[in-house]
N, C-alpha and C positions, 0 to 999 in steps of 0.2 A: 783612634778607633776605640770605642768603649769595649770593655771586657767583662764577661759574665761567667759566674761559676754556678753550675747545677750540681748541688751537693746531695741530692736525694734521687731516688729512682723516678724518673719522669719518662713519658713517651718520647721516643727518639724524634718525633715530629717537632718537639719544643726546641731542641738543639738546631734543627734544620731551619726553623723560623729565624733564630738569631743569625745564622750564617747567611741566609738569603737577604737579610736586611743590613748586612755589612758589619755585624757585631761579632767580635771574637768570643768564642765560648769554649769552656773546659767542662767536661762531664766527669765528676769524681765522687760518686756516691759512696757512702760507708766511711767517711772520714771520722776519726775520733776528735775529741775536743781540742787536743793539742795540735793535731795535724791541721785542723781548720784554722785555728788561731795563727799558725805559722804561715799560711798562704793567703789568708783573706785580704791582706793588705794590697794585693795585686789587682783587686776586682772593683769595678764600678757597680755591679749588680749581682744579686744572689737569688737564685731560684730554688725553692725548697718545698718539701711536703711537711710531714710531721716529725720525721726522725732527727733532722738537724735542729739543734738548740742554739738559738741566736741570743746568747747571754751577754751581760755587760762586758766581760773580758773579750768576747768575740767582736763586739761593736767597737771597743776601745782599740783593738788591733786593726780594725777595718778603716784605715786612714782615707781611702779613696771611695769607700762605699757610699752610694747615693740612694739605692733602692733595694728592698727585700720584697720578693714576690712569693706569696704562699699559694701553691696549687691546692685549693680547698678553702673551707670556710674558717675554721678555728685558727687562731694565732696564739694559742697558749704557749707555744714553744718559742715565741719572740718576746723579748723584754721591751714592751712598747715605750715605757718612760725613758729607758736608756737610748733607744733608737731615736725618739723624738728629740731628746737633748742633744744628740749627735747630728741632727739634721738629716737622718735617714728616713726616707719614706717607706712605709710598710703597706703593701697592697695584699688583698686576697681575691679569691674568685668565688663569690658567695652563692652563685646559682648554677654552677656546673655539674653538681652531683646530686641535685634534689630528687630526680626521678629514681636514680639508683638506690638512694637511701630509703625512699618510700617503699620501693619494691622489696627491699630486704626486710623491712618491718612486716610487710604482708607475708613474705615467705616464712619469717620466724613465727608469726601467729599461726599459720597453717601447720608448720612443723610441730608446734606445741600442741595444737588441737588434736593432731593425729599421731603424736608420739613417734614421728618418722625417724629421728636420729637413733633412738633406742631400738626401734623395730629393725632398722637397717643393720645395726651392730649385731643384734640377735640372729638375724637371718644369715649374715656373713659367717657367724660362728657355727652354722650348721643346725641351729635350733629351728623349730617351727612352732612359735609361741603365739599362735593366732588369737587365742582367747585372752592373752595377757595384755595386749595392746588395744584396749577398747577406747576409742577416741570420742570426740564430740564434733557436731557440725557447727559451722559458723553461720550458716544461713538462718536468718531470723533472730540471731543473737544480738545483744546490744554491745557496741564498741564505744568505749569512752576514750576520746582523744584529748590529751592534755597538751595544748599548743596547736592552734589551727592556722599557723603561718604557711610559708611556702611548702615545706615538706609535709606538714600536717594536712594541708588541704589536698595534696596528691593522695595521701593515705585515705582520706575521707572519700575521695572519688573512687578509688579502687575498692574500698570496703562496700560502698553502695552497689558497685557492680557485683559483689558477692551476696547481695541482698541482705546486708546487715543493717540494723538500726544504728544510727550514729548520734551520740550526744557529745558535745565539746565544751571544754572549759578553756577560756582564753580571755583575759581582761580587755584585750583590744578587739575582740570579735563583737560586732554589733548585731542586734536581732535581725536587721535588714540583710546583712551579709550572710548570716546563718540561714535565713530564709532562702536566699539565692542559691546556697549550697545544698539546700534540702535536708538540713540537719537541725537539731535543737540545741540552743545555747543554754547551759546550766552552770550553776556554781559548783565548786570542786566537791563539796560534801555530797551533793545530789549525784554527781557523776560516780563517785566512789560507791554509793549505795545501789546504783542501777546497773552498772556495767558488768557484763560477763567477761569481757576482755578490756584491758586498759593498755593503751600505747602512749608513750611519751615522746613529744616532739617540741620541746622547749629548750632554749639555751640554759646554761648553768649560770645563774646569777645568785645574789644574796637572797632574793625572794623565792627562787625555785630550788635552791640547795636543800636536799633532804625532804623534798615535797612529799615523797612516799616513805613515811616512817611508820613506826608501830601504831601510832594513833590513827593514821590514815588507813592502814591496812585493817584495823579493827572496824572501821566504818564500811568496809567493802562487803559485798555479797559473798557469802561463804562459797568457796570454790572458784573464785575469780582467777583469771590468768593474766599475767602482766608481761608486757613487752617493752624493752628499752633499747632503742637504737639511736638515742640522741647523745647524751653525755653521762659519763660516770659521775656519781655524786648527787644525782637526782633521787636515787633510792638509797636508803640506809640498808646496806647489805646484811648486817647482823639481824635487823628486824625482819627482813624478807625471809631469811633462813628460818627464823623461829616460826613465822607464819606458814611457811611451806611444811615444816615438820608437824605443826598442829592441824594442818588441813584447811586452815582459813584461806590459804592460797593454794589452788590446785596445781599451778605450774608457773614457771617464769622462763622467758626467752630474752637473753641479754647479749648485746653486741658490744657493750661498753661497761667499764668497771671503775670503781673508785681509784684504784691504782693500776696503771698500765705501763709496760706490758704486764698483764695479769697471768703470772706463771704459777701463783699459789693463791687460791681464794677459797673461802669457807663454803661457797656454793658449788664448787667443782665436785663432781662425783655424785651429786644428787640425781636420782632417776627422773625427777619431774622438773629438771632445769636443762634448757638448751642454751649452749654458749657458742659464740663465734668470736674470733679475735679482731674486733673493730673492722668489720668488712663492709660497713654501710656504703662506703664510696668506692668499693673495690670491684668495679666492672671495667672492661676495656673501654667502653664508651665514655664512662665518667672520667676515667683517667686521661683519655685522649682530650676530652673537652677542657678540663681544668689545666692541662699542660699547655695546650694551644693558647688558652686565654691568658695564662700568666706570662707566657713568652711574648705575646703581642703587647700586653700592658707594660712590661719592663722595657721592651724595645721602643714603644711610643714615648715613654718618659725619657729614656737616655738619648733618643734622637730628636725629639721635638719639644720635650718638656711637658707633654700632656699627662695629666694625673687622673687615673681611672681606678675606682674601687679602693681608694686610699682609706686606711684605718685611722691614721694619725695626722694627716695633712689635708686641708680643704683644697678643693679644685679652684685655685685662684691664680691669675696671671701675675707675673713679676711686677707689672705696673700698678695693678690694683691692690696688691698686698698691703702696703703701709697704711693706706686710707681705710681699707675694708676690715683690717684685722680687729680693731676694737668692736666693730659692729658685729662681726662673726661671734666674738666672745659674748656680747650682749644677747644675740639671738639664741646661742646655745644655752645661756643661763635662763632666759625667758622660757624656752622649751622645757628645760630640765625642771624648773620650778613648777610649771603646769603639769608635767608628767608625773612628778612625785606627789602632787596634790590630787591627782585624778585616780580614782579607783574603779570606775566603771568604763564600759566600752566607749571608745571615741568614735563619733559618727562624722564630725566635721571640724575643720580648723579654718579660722579666718585670721589673716595677717594683714595689718594696716601699716603701711610705710608713709610717714608724713615728713615733709621738709626735705633737707638735703639727701637723706638716706634713700628717698624714693628715686633718685637719679643714679643710684649705685647699682651694682650687680646683685639685684635682689634674688635672683635664682640661687646664688650661693648662700645668701642669708636665709632663704626659706629652707634650703637643704640643711643648714646648720641648726635651724630652729626645729625642724622635724626630727633630726638626729637627737637633739636634746630631749625632745618630747617622748620619743620611743625608747630611748636607751635605758631608762630605769627598769624596764621589764625585758628588753631585748638587747642583751649585752653585745651581740654580734653586729648591731646596726652601725653604719658609718654614714658620712655625709653624702656619699654617692648612692648607697643602697636605700637610704631612708625614704626617698620619694617612691621608689618601687614597692617597698614594703607597705607604705601608706596606701598606695593604689590597690595592692593585693588585698588589703584589709578593708577596702571600700571606705577609706577615710577621705572625704572630699576636702580639698585644699583650695581656699579662695584668697587671692591677693588683691589688695586695694592700695593704690598709690595716689597721693594728692599733695598739693602744695601746703606750706605751713599755714595752719589755721589757729593754733593755740599759742601758749606762752613759750613752748619749747621750739627751738629752731629745727629740731629733728627728733623723731621718736618712732619706736616700733611698739605696736600693740598686738598681742596674741589673744584670741578668743577661742576656747576649746568647747565644742559642743558634745555633750554626752547624752546617754539615755535619760538622765534625770535633770540636767541643768546646763547652763552656760557659765563658764568661768573665764575671766579675763585678767591679764597681767601686762603692764606696759613698762617700757624703760627707755633710757636715752644714754648718750655718751657725753660726759662732761669734758671740759678742756683738759688736755693731757691724756686723752684716751681712756677715761675711767668709766666703765659701764655702771649704771645705777638703775634700780627699780624706782619707778615714780608713781605707780598705781597698782593696787591689787584688788580685784573684785569691785572696782569702782571707787575704792577708798584711796585718796591721795596720801602718799607717804614717800619718803626718800630713804633708800637703803642700798648699801653695797652687800653683795653676797660673798660670805667667806666660805671656808671649807666645810664647817659644821654650822648649821642654822636650825633654830627652833621657830616653827611657824604656828602661831596661836590665833584663833578667832575667839572673841570674848565680848562681853557687855561692858560698855564704858562706865564703870562704877568705881568709887573710891576703894582703895585697898588692894586692887588687882596687882599693881606693880610690886608692892611689898611682898605679897603672898607668893608670887611666882619667883621673885628674887630669893626669897627664903628657901623655897623648895629646891631650887638649883644649888644654892649654897650648901644645904644639908646633904645633897648628893655629891658634893665636891666638884661641881661644874662651874668654871669661871666664866663670867660674862665679858665678852670683848666689846660688843656694841649692842645698843638697845634702841629699836626704832618702833614708833607708834603712829597709827593713823585711825581716824574714826569718821563715821558717817555724819554724826552730829553729837552734841553733848548728851550723854546718857544713852546713846544708841549703840548700834553694832560697831565693833572696833577690830583692828588687826594689829598684831604685835609680831615683829620679826627680830629675833635675838641671835646675834652671832656669839657662839660659845667656843671654848678652846678644845672641847672634846665632844664626841657624839653623845646625844641624849638617848639612853636605852629605854626599852619599853616600860620597865618598872617605874622609871621616873616620869615618863609620859602619862602613865596611869594616874600617878599622884597629881600631876598638873591638871589633867582632865577632871579630877575630882574636886578641884578648888572652886570656890564660889565664883560665879560669873564667867567661868571658862566654858566655851562651847565645844572646841576641839583643839587638839595639839598634835603636831606632826614633826618628826625629826627629818631634816633634809641634809643632803651632802652635795657639794659642788666641787 
C-alpha cells in the first residue's frame, strides 16, 4: 500500500481522498526541517502547500519518494533540479485558485480607492474622521493590467463589470484576443502613462523581475495606485516607497513581498499602503479545490502511473519513453528557440511532423513544444498546462503529419505566426538520440543547442566572422561552437554560436553595432 505524508495544512477532504482510494496517509503539518528529514524516508508521496521546503537534503533522505504534489501554483519551495535528478515527479494545481486571487486583487483595489483599512481602524478607535478619508471612484477610471493570462483575464472581466476602462500589457496577448475581451492591448510604457490603477498578474521571471522600478514609476500618471497580488519581486519596494513619499504614487495595495514572511518591511506603517499576508489563494473554496485536486493527482500516479500537471516530467507511458525522449527534447528546444526569438503577440502555431516522428505520440511532442515556446515569459507553464494556456490566449495550434518527403528520415518544423511576421525553425534527431537544428527562417544549417547561445542575423559579407569573434574575445567570452547558414552568396545569413557564458546586453549592443549585423540575441537552453 502506498503511503503519503501531508506536511502542510490542507482541507481534511484531501486526507479522505487518499483513504478512500486505499492509500495510507499521515497528516503532520508544522514539521521543522530536521523532523521532516527524519521521517520522509517512509513515504511514497508528499502533499504540500508553501510552508514545507523540499530541499536537496529532504530529497536525499526521501529514499522511497516518487511524487511531490503542491496544492497551488508556485513551486518555489521545491528544488526542481534535485527532485528531477532523484526521479521524483513534482506536480502542481495551476488553476484551482485563479478566481480567488483575482477577487482579492479587486478587493485590494477597492480598499485602496476608499481607504477602507485606515478608516476602519480610525472608527474602531472611537474617532469620526469622515473628512480625512476622501476616496476616489473606480467607475470610468483606467485600469492597467500587466499580464492578461488566467488570473489577469478574470480581473479584467470583473473590472469591466465595475465600468472601468481596461488596457493590458502582455506579449502573448494578440489584438484579436484583446478585442474579444473588450480591452485595448498596449505596450508597457503606454500602460504606465495612461493607467489610474495598475494591477500585476504575471509570473516572476528574469524578464518581469523589477518590472515596476523607479524608471517605470516616473512614467506613470501622477497619483497612480498600484496593486500587486501576483509575486514579490515584480516591484522594487524601495523605489515604490520613494514614489509614495513624493506623491507620484497615491497608494499601493500589496499581498506579496520581496521577502516572505514579511514581518519587517519599509512599506509597513505608511498610511497610503494596504498590506495583506499573501492571502490571494486564501478562501475556503480555493483551498478545498487545490487540496482535492492534488490528492487526486498524487493518488492517480501512485495507483495507475498517470501523470497530471507535472512540472518536471512529461506525460509519457513507460513503453513510449525511450523512443520519444530525444524528440521531446528536440520539441522543447525548437519551442524555446522560437519563444526566445519572438517579441510580439503570438496568434498561431503550425507544427509539421514528417517521417517516423509522425507515427509517434505527437500530442506529447506538441505539449513539449508549446511548453518551450511559452516558458521564456511564463515560468509557471508546464507540459500539461501549456495547451490550456495557449487556448486561453487564443493561440491557434495546427498539426500536420506526413510521410517522409525530403532528405531527412524524420523531422519537426515549427512555424510561429505573430502580428508582424512568420518565423520557422526545424530540427531532427541524429543517430544516438542527438537533437539538432537543421533550418532557421528557411536557411539551412546544422547546429546543436548548448546552454548559452548567441543568435545573430547578418549580411553574408567578408569580415563578419572575424569582427564578431574579436568582439566576443574582448568581452572574455569563449566560443564553443560556430554555426553558419545563408540564403545565397552575399545575401541574408544566420549565425548560431555556442558560448561558455551568457552574452550580456552591453556585449549584444556592441555586436549589433558591427558592420553587416542585423540583429543579435542571447539565448539560454
